[in-house]
PDB file of N, CA, C and O in Angstrom:
ATOM      1  N   MET A   1     -16.894  -6.371   9.551  1.00  0.00           N
ATOM      2  CA  MET A   1     -17.688  -6.978   8.224  1.00  0.00           C
ATOM      3  C   MET A   1     -16.898  -5.498   7.533  1.00  0.00           C
ATOM      4  O   MET A   1     -17.066  -4.518   8.259  1.00  0.00           O
ATOM      5  N   ARG A   2     -16.121  -5.239   6.321  1.00  0.00           N
ATOM      6  CA  ARG A   2     -15.262  -4.579   5.673  1.00  0.00           C
ATOM      7  C   ARG A   2     -16.110  -3.519   4.833  1.00  0.00           C
ATOM      8  O   ARG A   2     -16.660  -3.849   3.783  1.00  0.00           O
ATOM      9  N   ASN A   3     -16.186  -2.205   5.364  1.00  0.00           N
ATOM     10  CA  ASN A   3     -16.907  -1.215   4.361  1.00  0.00           C
ATOM     11  C   ASN A   3     -16.185  -1.354   2.775  1.00  0.00           C
ATOM     12  O   ASN A   3     -14.972  -1.449   2.591  1.00  0.00           O
ATOM     13  N   THR A   4     -17.139  -1.342   1.794  1.00  0.00           N
ATOM     14  CA  THR A   4     -16.882  -1.199   0.365  1.00  0.00           C
ATOM     15  C   THR A   4     -16.396   0.540   0.292  1.00  0.00           C
ATOM     16  O   THR A   4     -16.538   1.576   0.941  1.00  0.00           O
ATOM     17  N   MET A   5     -15.622  -0.052  -1.190  1.00  0.00           N
ATOM     18  CA  MET A   5     -14.902   1.505  -1.078  1.00  0.00           C
ATOM     19  C   MET A   5     -15.699   2.654  -1.722  1.00  0.00           C
ATOM     20  O   MET A   5     -14.973   3.363  -2.419  1.00  0.00           O
ATOM     21  N   GLN A   6     -16.926   3.018  -1.686  1.00  0.00           N
ATOM     22  CA  GLN A   6     -17.656   3.689  -1.657  1.00  0.00           C
ATOM     23  C   GLN A   6     -18.512   3.856  -0.380  1.00  0.00           C
ATOM     24  O   GLN A   6     -19.015   4.913  -0.002  1.00  0.00           O
ATOM     25  N   GLU A   7     -18.562   3.170  -0.035  1.00  0.00           N
ATOM     26  CA  GLU A   7     -19.049   3.455   2.161  1.00  0.00           C
ATOM     27  C   GLU A   7     -17.909   3.920   2.554  1.00  0.00           C
ATOM     28  O   GLU A   7     -18.040   4.623   3.556  1.00  0.00           O
ATOM     29  N   MET A   8     -16.498   3.791   2.066  1.00  0.00           N
ATOM     30  CA  MET A   8     -15.718   4.618   3.009  1.00  0.00           C
ATOM     31  C   MET A   8     -15.190   6.254   1.677  1.00  0.00           C
ATOM     32  O   MET A   8     -14.177   6.883   1.985  1.00  0.00           O
ATOM     33  N   ASN A   9     -15.577   6.468   1.041  1.00  0.00           N
ATOM     34  CA  ASN A   9     -15.720   7.663   0.240  1.00  0.00           C
ATOM     35  C   ASN A   9     -16.271   8.556   0.644  1.00  0.00           C
ATOM     36  O   ASN A   9     -15.905   9.699   0.918  1.00  0.00           O
ATOM     37  N   GLU A  10     -17.464   7.908   0.713  1.00  0.00           N
ATOM     38  CA  GLU A  10     -18.782   9.060   2.290  1.00  0.00           C
ATOM     39  C   GLU A  10     -18.151   9.348   3.209  1.00  0.00           C
ATOM     40  O   GLU A  10     -17.666  10.458   3.428  1.00  0.00           O
ATOM     41  N   GLN A  11     -18.057   8.230   3.985  1.00  0.00           N
ATOM     42  CA  GLN A  11     -17.477   7.719   5.381  1.00  0.00           C
ATOM     43  C   GLN A  11     -16.175   9.456   5.756  1.00  0.00           C
ATOM     44  O   GLN A  11     -15.937  10.259   6.658  1.00  0.00           O
ATOM     45  N   PHE A  12     -15.882   9.238   4.795  1.00  0.00           N
ATOM     46  CA  PHE A  12     -14.659  10.157   4.736  1.00  0.00           C
ATOM     47  C   PHE A  12     -14.348  11.294   3.945  1.00  0.00           C
ATOM     48  O   PHE A  12     -13.208  11.715   3.753  1.00  0.00           O
ATOM     49  N   LYS A  13     -15.481  11.817   3.454  1.00  0.00           N
ATOM     50  CA  LYS A  13     -15.338  12.844   2.573  1.00  0.00           C
ATOM     51  C   LYS A  13     -14.973  14.185   2.761  1.00  0.00           C
ATOM     52  O   LYS A  13     -14.521  14.920   1.884  1.00  0.00           O
ATOM     53  N   ASP A  14     -15.230  14.547   4.186  1.00  0.00           N
ATOM     54  CA  ASP A  14     -14.712  15.352   4.407  1.00  0.00           C
ATOM     55  C   ASP A  14     -13.354  15.972   5.242  1.00  0.00           C
ATOM     56  O   ASP A  14     -13.008  17.098   5.598  1.00  0.00           O
ATOM     57  N   CYS A  15     -12.701  14.397   5.366  1.00  0.00           N
ATOM     58  CA  CYS A  15     -11.354  14.584   5.873  1.00  0.00           C
ATOM     59  C   CYS A  15     -10.347  15.332   4.987  1.00  0.00           C
ATOM     60  O   CYS A  15     -10.682  15.257   3.804  1.00  0.00           O
ATOM     61  N   PRO A  16      -9.205  16.037   5.191  1.00  0.00           N
ATOM     62  CA  PRO A  16      -8.498  16.447   4.268  1.00  0.00           C
ATOM     63  C   PRO A  16      -7.543  14.888   3.555  1.00  0.00           C
ATOM     64  O   PRO A  16      -7.728  13.765   4.025  1.00  0.00           O
ATOM     65  N   PHE A  17      -6.729  15.121   2.582  1.00  0.00           N
ATOM     66  CA  PHE A  17      -6.650  14.515   1.824  1.00  0.00           C
ATOM     67  C   PHE A  17      -5.245  14.986   1.214  1.00  0.00           C
ATOM     68  O   PHE A  17      -4.820  16.115   1.458  1.00  0.00           O
ATOM     69  N   HIS A  18      -4.602  14.161   0.483  1.00  0.00           N
ATOM     70  CA  HIS A  18      -3.008  14.681  -0.761  1.00  0.00           C
ATOM     71  C   HIS A  18      -3.227  13.058  -1.574  1.00  0.00           C
ATOM     72  O   HIS A  18      -3.615  11.958  -1.180  1.00  0.00           O
ATOM     73  N   VAL A  19      -2.706  13.658  -3.006  1.00  0.00           N
ATOM     74  CA  VAL A  19      -2.660  13.033  -3.667  1.00  0.00           C
ATOM     75  C   VAL A  19      -1.297  12.774  -4.176  1.00  0.00           C
ATOM     76  O   VAL A  19      -0.585  13.760  -4.366  1.00  0.00           O
ATOM     77  N   ASN A  20      -0.782  11.483  -4.451  1.00  0.00           N
ATOM     78  CA  ASN A  20       0.969  10.843  -4.619  1.00  0.00           C
ATOM     79  C   ASN A  20       1.094  10.421  -6.251  1.00  0.00           C
ATOM     80  O   ASN A  20       0.046  10.346  -6.894  1.00  0.00           O
ATOM     81  N   THR A  21       1.686  10.295  -6.555  1.00  0.00           N
ATOM     82  CA  THR A  21       1.728   9.586  -7.664  1.00  0.00           C
ATOM     83  C   THR A  21       3.258   9.195  -7.640  1.00  0.00           C
ATOM     84  O   THR A  21       4.238   9.931  -7.523  1.00  0.00           O
ATOM     85  N   TYR A  22       3.183   7.892  -7.776  1.00  0.00           N
ATOM     86  CA  TYR A  22       4.584   7.021  -7.701  1.00  0.00           C
ATOM     87  C   TYR A  22       4.615   5.996  -8.849  1.00  0.00           C
ATOM     88  O   TYR A  22       3.612   5.403  -9.247  1.00  0.00           O
ATOM     89  N   VAL A  23       5.817   5.845  -9.330  1.00  0.00           N
ATOM     90  CA  VAL A  23       5.972   4.584 -10.211  1.00  0.00           C
ATOM     91  C   VAL A  23       6.790   3.386  -9.505  1.00  0.00           C
ATOM     92  O   VAL A  23       7.800   3.479  -8.807  1.00  0.00           O
ATOM     93  N   VAL A  24       6.274   2.559  -9.775  1.00  0.00           N
ATOM     94  CA  VAL A  24       6.271   1.135  -8.635  1.00  0.00           C
ATOM     95  C   VAL A  24       7.027  -0.397 -10.069  1.00  0.00           C
ATOM     96  O   VAL A  24       6.316  -1.160 -10.723  1.00  0.00           O
ATOM     97  N   ASP A  25       8.117  -0.346 -10.082  1.00  0.00           N
ATOM     98  CA  ASP A  25       8.678  -1.560 -10.961  1.00  0.00           C
ATOM     99  C   ASP A  25       7.433  -0.959 -12.584  1.00  0.00           C
ATOM    100  O   ASP A  25       6.484  -1.572 -13.072  1.00  0.00           O
ATOM    101  N   GLY A  26       8.050   0.473 -12.991  1.00  0.00           N
ATOM    102  CA  GLY A  26       7.428   0.891 -14.324  1.00  0.00           C
ATOM    103  C   GLY A  26       6.199   1.007 -14.434  1.00  0.00           C
ATOM    104  O   GLY A  26       5.825   1.521 -15.488  1.00  0.00           O
ATOM    105  N   THR A  27       5.292   0.656 -13.585  1.00  0.00           N
ATOM    106  CA  THR A  27       4.021   0.503 -13.204  1.00  0.00           C
ATOM    107  C   THR A  27       3.510   1.850 -12.504  1.00  0.00           C
ATOM    108  O   THR A  27       3.602   1.602 -11.302  1.00  0.00           O
ATOM    109  N   ARG A  28       2.925   3.394 -12.682  1.00  0.00           N
ATOM    110  CA  ARG A  28       2.441   4.353 -12.664  1.00  0.00           C
ATOM    111  C   ARG A  28       1.173   4.024 -11.766  1.00  0.00           C
ATOM    112  O   ARG A  28       0.094   3.608 -12.187  1.00  0.00           O
ATOM    113  N   CYS A  29       1.602   4.360 -10.110  1.00  0.00           N
ATOM    114  CA  CYS A  29       0.639   4.353  -9.264  1.00  0.00           C
ATOM    115  C   CYS A  29      -0.063   5.352  -8.514  1.00  0.00           C
ATOM    116  O   CYS A  29       0.807   6.143  -8.149  1.00  0.00           O
ATOM    117  N   ILE A  30      -1.277   5.766  -8.056  1.00  0.00           N
ATOM    118  CA  ILE A  30      -1.878   6.966  -7.659  1.00  0.00           C
ATOM    119  C   ILE A  30      -2.341   7.089  -6.437  1.00  0.00           C
ATOM    120  O   ILE A  30      -3.570   7.134  -6.372  1.00  0.00           O
ATOM    121  N   VAL A  31      -1.541   7.185  -5.065  1.00  0.00           N
ATOM    122  CA  VAL A  31      -2.173   7.033  -4.194  1.00  0.00           C
ATOM    123  C   VAL A  31      -2.834   8.326  -3.463  1.00  0.00           C
ATOM    124  O   VAL A  31      -2.296   9.433  -3.460  1.00  0.00           O
ATOM    125  N   THR A  32      -4.437   7.942  -2.663  1.00  0.00           N
ATOM    126  CA  THR A  32      -4.625   8.923  -2.029  1.00  0.00           C
ATOM    127  C   THR A  32      -4.713   9.014  -0.774  1.00  0.00           C
ATOM    128  O   THR A  32      -5.336   8.044  -0.344  1.00  0.00           O
ATOM    129  N   SER A  33      -4.467   9.547  -0.157  1.00  0.00           N
ATOM    130  CA  SER A  33      -4.374   9.601   1.546  1.00  0.00           C
ATOM    131  C   SER A  33      -5.272  10.663   2.121  1.00  0.00           C
ATOM    132  O   SER A  33      -5.352  11.882   1.974  1.00  0.00           O
ATOM    133  N   HIS A  34      -5.897   9.789   2.808  1.00  0.00           N
ATOM    134  CA  HIS A  34      -7.112  10.832   3.666  1.00  0.00           C
ATOM    135  C   HIS A  34      -6.372  10.225   5.322  1.00  0.00           C
ATOM    136  O   HIS A  34      -6.148   9.102   5.774  1.00  0.00           O
ATOM    137  N   TYR A  35      -6.158  11.758   5.892  1.00  0.00           N
ATOM    138  CA  TYR A  35      -6.244  11.904   7.234  1.00  0.00           C
ATOM    139  C   TYR A  35      -7.078  11.599   8.228  1.00  0.00           C
ATOM    140  O   TYR A  35      -7.905  12.410   8.645  1.00  0.00           O
ATOM    141  N   ILE A  36      -6.939  10.373   8.714  1.00  0.00           N
ATOM    142  CA  ILE A  36      -8.501  10.348   9.234  1.00  0.00           C
ATOM    143  C   ILE A  36      -7.766   9.641  10.994  1.00  0.00           C
ATOM    144  O   ILE A  36      -8.294   9.604  12.105  1.00  0.00           O
ATOM    145  N   GLY A  37      -6.936   9.366  10.708  1.00  0.00           N
ATOM    146  CA  GLY A  37      -6.445   8.581  12.109  1.00  0.00           C
ATOM    147  C   GLY A  37      -4.659   8.983  12.296  1.00  0.00           C
ATOM    148  O   GLY A  37      -4.172  10.015  11.837  1.00  0.00           O
ATOM    149  N   ASP A  38      -3.906   7.982  13.022  1.00  0.00           N
ATOM    150  CA  ASP A  38      -3.209   8.719  13.876  1.00  0.00           C
ATOM    151  C   ASP A  38      -1.846   7.637  12.985  1.00  0.00           C
ATOM    152  O   ASP A  38      -0.714   7.579  13.465  1.00  0.00           O
ATOM    153  N   LYS A  39      -2.107   7.107  12.087  1.00  0.00           N
ATOM    154  CA  LYS A  39      -1.404   6.271  11.495  1.00  0.00           C
ATOM    155  C   LYS A  39       0.109   7.119  10.875  1.00  0.00           C
ATOM    156  O   LYS A  39       0.180   8.291  10.506  1.00  0.00           O
ATOM    157  N   ASP A  40       1.070   6.226  10.911  1.00  0.00           N
ATOM    158  CA  ASP A  40       2.704   6.950  10.371  1.00  0.00           C
ATOM    159  C   ASP A  40       2.434   6.818   9.037  1.00  0.00           C
ATOM    160  O   ASP A  40       3.405   6.068   9.133  1.00  0.00           O
ATOM    161  N   ILE A  41       2.096   6.785   7.879  1.00  0.00           N
ATOM    162  CA  ILE A  41       2.506   6.770   6.491  1.00  0.00           C
ATOM    163  C   ILE A  41       3.793   6.346   6.329  1.00  0.00           C
ATOM    164  O   ILE A  41       4.098   5.452   5.539  1.00  0.00           O
ATOM    165  N   ASN A  42       4.564   6.924   7.020  1.00  0.00           N
ATOM    166  CA  ASN A  42       6.534   6.083   6.788  1.00  0.00           C
ATOM    167  C   ASN A  42       6.443   4.481   7.095  1.00  0.00           C
ATOM    168  O   ASN A  42       6.881   3.621   6.332  1.00  0.00           O
ATOM    169  N   ASP A  43       5.648   4.168   8.636  1.00  0.00           N
ATOM    170  CA  ASP A  43       5.419   3.304   9.281  1.00  0.00           C
ATOM    171  C   ASP A  43       5.326   2.111   7.946  1.00  0.00           C
ATOM    172  O   ASP A  43       6.133   1.294   7.501  1.00  0.00           O
ATOM    173  N   VAL A  44       3.497   2.599   7.486  1.00  0.00           N
ATOM    174  CA  VAL A  44       2.804   1.339   6.764  1.00  0.00           C
ATOM    175  C   VAL A  44       3.441   1.244   5.488  1.00  0.00           C
ATOM    176  O   VAL A  44       3.290   0.234   4.801  1.00  0.00           O
ATOM    177  N   MET A  45       4.322   2.461   5.013  1.00  0.00           N
ATOM    178  CA  MET A  45       5.129   2.345   3.691  1.00  0.00           C
ATOM    179  C   MET A  45       6.346   0.939   3.855  1.00  0.00           C
ATOM    180  O   MET A  45       6.640  -0.005   3.122  1.00  0.00           O
ATOM    181  N   MET A  46       6.776   1.371   5.101  1.00  0.00           N
ATOM    182  CA  MET A  46       7.891   0.472   5.321  1.00  0.00           C
ATOM    183  C   MET A  46       7.462  -0.817   5.828  1.00  0.00           C
ATOM    184  O   MET A  46       8.378  -1.607   6.057  1.00  0.00           O
ATOM    185  N   LYS A  47       6.422  -1.164   6.029  1.00  0.00           N
ATOM    186  CA  LYS A  47       6.190  -2.690   6.583  1.00  0.00           C
ATOM    187  C   LYS A  47       5.385  -2.859   5.099  1.00  0.00           C
ATOM    188  O   LYS A  47       5.758  -3.937   4.636  1.00  0.00           O
ATOM    189  N   TYR A  48       4.567  -2.305   4.314  1.00  0.00           N
ATOM    190  CA  TYR A  48       4.457  -3.072   3.298  1.00  0.00           C
ATOM    191  C   TYR A  48       5.712  -3.370   1.908  1.00  0.00           C
ATOM    192  O   TYR A  48       5.908  -4.127   0.957  1.00  0.00           O
ATOM    193  N   ALA A  49       6.266  -2.282   2.556  1.00  0.00           N
ATOM    194  CA  ALA A  49       8.234  -2.503   1.481  1.00  0.00           C
ATOM    195  C   ALA A  49       8.956  -4.106   1.818  1.00  0.00           C
ATOM    196  O   ALA A  49       9.547  -4.850   1.034  1.00  0.00           O
ATOM    197  N   GLU A  50       8.618  -4.318   3.457  1.00  0.00           N
ATOM    198  CA  GLU A  50       9.335  -5.505   3.877  1.00  0.00           C
ATOM    199  C   GLU A  50       8.219  -6.497   3.833  1.00  0.00           C
ATOM    200  O   GLU A  50       8.713  -7.621   3.741  1.00  0.00           O
ATOM    201  N   ASP A  51       7.080  -6.532   3.859  1.00  0.00           N
ATOM    202  CA  ASP A  51       6.017  -7.334   3.029  1.00  0.00           C
ATOM    203  C   ASP A  51       6.353  -7.895   1.781  1.00  0.00           C
ATOM    204  O   ASP A  51       6.401  -9.124   1.742  1.00  0.00           O
ATOM    205  N   ARG A  52       6.577  -7.313   0.834  1.00  0.00           N
ATOM    206  CA  ARG A  52       7.051  -7.197  -0.845  1.00  0.00           C
ATOM    207  C   ARG A  52       7.834  -7.568  -0.533  1.00  0.00           C
ATOM    208  O   ARG A  52       7.699  -8.791  -0.528  1.00  0.00           O
ATOM    209  N   ALA A  53       9.585  -7.030   0.104  1.00  0.00           N
ATOM    210  CA  ALA A  53      10.669  -7.662  -0.493  1.00  0.00           C
ATOM    211  C   ALA A  53      10.133  -9.340  -0.060  1.00  0.00           C
ATOM    212  O   ALA A  53       9.773 -10.094  -0.964  1.00  0.00           O
ATOM    213  N   MET A  54      10.133  -9.817   1.451  1.00  0.00           N
ATOM    214  CA  MET A  54      10.039 -10.947   1.842  1.00  0.00           C
ATOM    215  C   MET A  54       9.365 -11.959   0.824  1.00  0.00           C
ATOM    216  O   MET A  54       9.883 -12.977   0.366  1.00  0.00           O
ATOM    217  N   SER A  55       8.123 -11.469   0.575  1.00  0.00           N
ATOM    218  CA  SER A  55       7.612 -12.403  -0.608  1.00  0.00           C
ATOM    219  C   SER A  55       8.154 -12.627  -1.657  1.00  0.00           C
ATOM    220  O   SER A  55       8.167 -13.785  -2.075  1.00  0.00           O
ATOM    221  N   GLU A  56       8.803 -11.508  -2.438  1.00  0.00           N
ATOM    222  CA  GLU A  56       9.662 -11.649  -3.115  1.00  0.00           C
ATOM    223  C   GLU A  56      10.594 -12.730  -3.291  1.00  0.00           C
ATOM    224  O   GLU A  56      10.760 -13.637  -4.106  1.00  0.00           O
ATOM    225  N   MET A  57      11.388 -12.133  -1.776  1.00  0.00           N
ATOM    226  CA  MET A  57      12.335 -13.446  -1.399  1.00  0.00           C
ATOM    227  C   MET A  57      12.303 -14.873  -1.257  1.00  0.00           C
ATOM    228  O   MET A  57      13.226 -15.655  -1.486  1.00  0.00           O
ATOM    229  N   LEU A  58      10.468 -15.281  -0.620  1.00  0.00           N
ATOM    230  CA  LEU A  58      10.267 -16.369  -0.736  1.00  0.00           C
ATOM    231  C   LEU A  58       9.932 -17.105  -1.891  1.00  0.00           C
ATOM    232  O   LEU A  58      10.121 -18.312  -2.036  1.00  0.00           O
ATOM    233  N   ASP A  59       9.326 -16.174  -2.874  1.00  0.00           N
ATOM    234  CA  ASP A  59       9.036 -16.938  -4.090  1.00  0.00           C
ATOM    235  C   ASP A  59      10.445 -17.214  -5.102  1.00  0.00           C
ATOM    236  O   ASP A  59      10.572 -18.295  -5.677  1.00  0.00           O
ATOM    237  N   ILE A  60      11.141 -16.466  -5.198  1.00  0.00           N
ATOM    238  CA  ILE A  60      12.639 -16.423  -5.822  1.00  0.00           C
ATOM    239  C   ILE A  60      13.898 -18.534  -5.271  1.00  0.00           C
ATOM    240  O   ILE A  60      14.668 -19.330  -5.810  1.00  0.00           O
ATOM    241  N   ALA A  61      13.266 -18.315  -4.062  1.00  0.00           N
ATOM    242  CA  ALA A  61      14.056 -19.228  -3.503  1.00  0.00           C
ATOM    243  C   ALA A  61      13.992 -20.385  -3.948  1.00  0.00           C
ATOM    244  O   ALA A  61      14.926 -21.058  -4.384  1.00  0.00           O
ATOM    245  N   PRO A  62      12.755 -20.705  -3.849  1.00  0.00           N
ATOM    246  CA  PRO A  62      12.566 -22.281  -4.351  1.00  0.00           C
ATOM    247  C   PRO A  62      13.219 -22.562  -5.673  1.00  0.00           C
ATOM    248  O   PRO A  62      13.659 -23.689  -5.899  1.00  0.00           O
ATOM    249  N   SER A  63      13.288 -21.795  -6.378  1.00  0.00           N
ATOM    250  CA  SER A  63      13.303 -22.064  -7.752  1.00  0.00           C
ATOM    251  C   SER A  63      15.185 -21.841  -7.671  1.00  0.00           C
ATOM    252  O   SER A  63      15.964 -22.279  -8.519  1.00  0.00           O
ATOM    253  N   ALA A  64      15.470 -21.261  -6.753  1.00  0.00           N
ATOM    254  CA  ALA A  64      17.131 -20.771  -7.164  1.00  0.00           C
ATOM    255  C   ALA A  64      17.507 -22.275  -6.370  1.00  0.00           C
ATOM    256  O   ALA A  64      18.115 -23.195  -6.917  1.00  0.00           O
ATOM    257  N   MET A  65      17.065 -22.284  -5.151  1.00  0.00           N
ATOM    258  CA  MET A  65      17.509 -24.018  -4.813  1.00  0.00           C
ATOM    259  C   MET A  65      17.674 -25.345  -6.208  1.00  0.00           C
ATOM    260  O   MET A  65      18.417 -26.326  -6.243  1.00  0.00           O
ATOM    261  N   THR A  66      16.957 -24.997  -6.926  1.00  0.00           N
ATOM    262  CA  THR A  66      16.279 -26.204  -7.508  1.00  0.00           C
ATOM    263  C   THR A  66      17.512 -26.214  -8.755  1.00  0.00           C
ATOM    264  O   THR A  66      17.881 -27.226  -9.351  1.00  0.00           O
ATOM    265  N   ALA A  67      17.883 -25.213  -8.910  1.00  0.00           N
ATOM    266  CA  ALA A  67      18.781 -24.797 -10.871  1.00  0.00           C
ATOM    267  C   ALA A  67      19.746 -24.925 -10.166  1.00  0.00           C
ATOM    268  O   ALA A  67      20.876 -24.809 -10.641  1.00  0.00           O
TER     269      ALA A  67
END
């Protein structure tokens, strides 16, 4: 079972955190990082970027092939 955002906020309220602001495709995104474990944020962001790129390529490919 997944925790709600409120439950996670309570669970990790005493953990150190950092806030960054990014602009992605013209949309301002605020990312709050809570340091609760040993994941490398670079690995997480790289996986996200790869998944997004693959998703975008697969969405474009069918229409490009029919044009």
